[in-house]
C-alpha positions, 0 to 999 in steps of 0.5 A: 745110414740115411739116403738122400732123396732123389730131388736132393741128389740133383740139387746137391750135384748142381750145388757141388758143381757150382761150389767146385767152379767157385773154388777152381776160380779162386785158386786160379786167381791165387796161383802165381806164374803160368802164362796165359794162352797165346792169342792171335792179334791183329794190329787193329786189335792192338791199337784199340786196347790201351797199352797200360790197361790192367789185365784180369784173369787169363790176360783179359782186359779190365776197366781201370775202375775194376782193377783198382777195386779188385782185392789181392788175387785169391783173397776175395773181399774180406766181409762179415755176413750175418745169415743162417747156416742152411742146406741149399739143396733143400732151400732151392726146392722148398725156399726159406721154409726149409730153414725151419725146425722140421727141416733141421735133421734133413740139413744135418743128414745132407751135410753129413752125406757130403752136401756143402752148406751155405749161409742165407742172408735174409736181409739181402735174399742172398745165398753164399755157398761155402768154399774150402780153402784147401782141397780135401778139407771139408768146407762145412767144418766151421759151421756144422754146429750151427745149422739153422742158427743165425751167425756172423761169418767172416771171410773172403767173399767171391762173386762170379756169374751171379753166385756168391761164395765165401772162404770162412775164416771166423764164425760166431753166433749172431747176437741181436743188438739192443 
């Protein structure tokens, strides 16, 4: 059994925490029912909020344009991303050079020891953390055989607090056009 390097442990905990938050937010968005917590309101506050304004997460007011563009709760925005399957813990420390043949075994070892993999979209310099659809299901399963390979990944994409995540529904090796 391999051991994780100390710097990978810290980065792994950070990434797992971010992924857990993304999954939790996605689950909350998809859950039905459940009243939002009661809030004290004043007449002035009630007058400033439009009566027909759409509500977002936990009853927060949202601008009309955001409400119209928002996907169905819990679905994310269905998107296909072209990128490389990578270990985000190594990437945070070493940058794009961590997606090279010399780091392949490290990425495999990290994934096998519980590190969630990610998709790196070089064209947009963006990392998409992979979120599992269900608790107890390994989110790495769809991409584990594609580490350090370029793939086309389709799924529900979420963007919150500057972090991107994807719940994968389909993965295929990328084929260059031309």
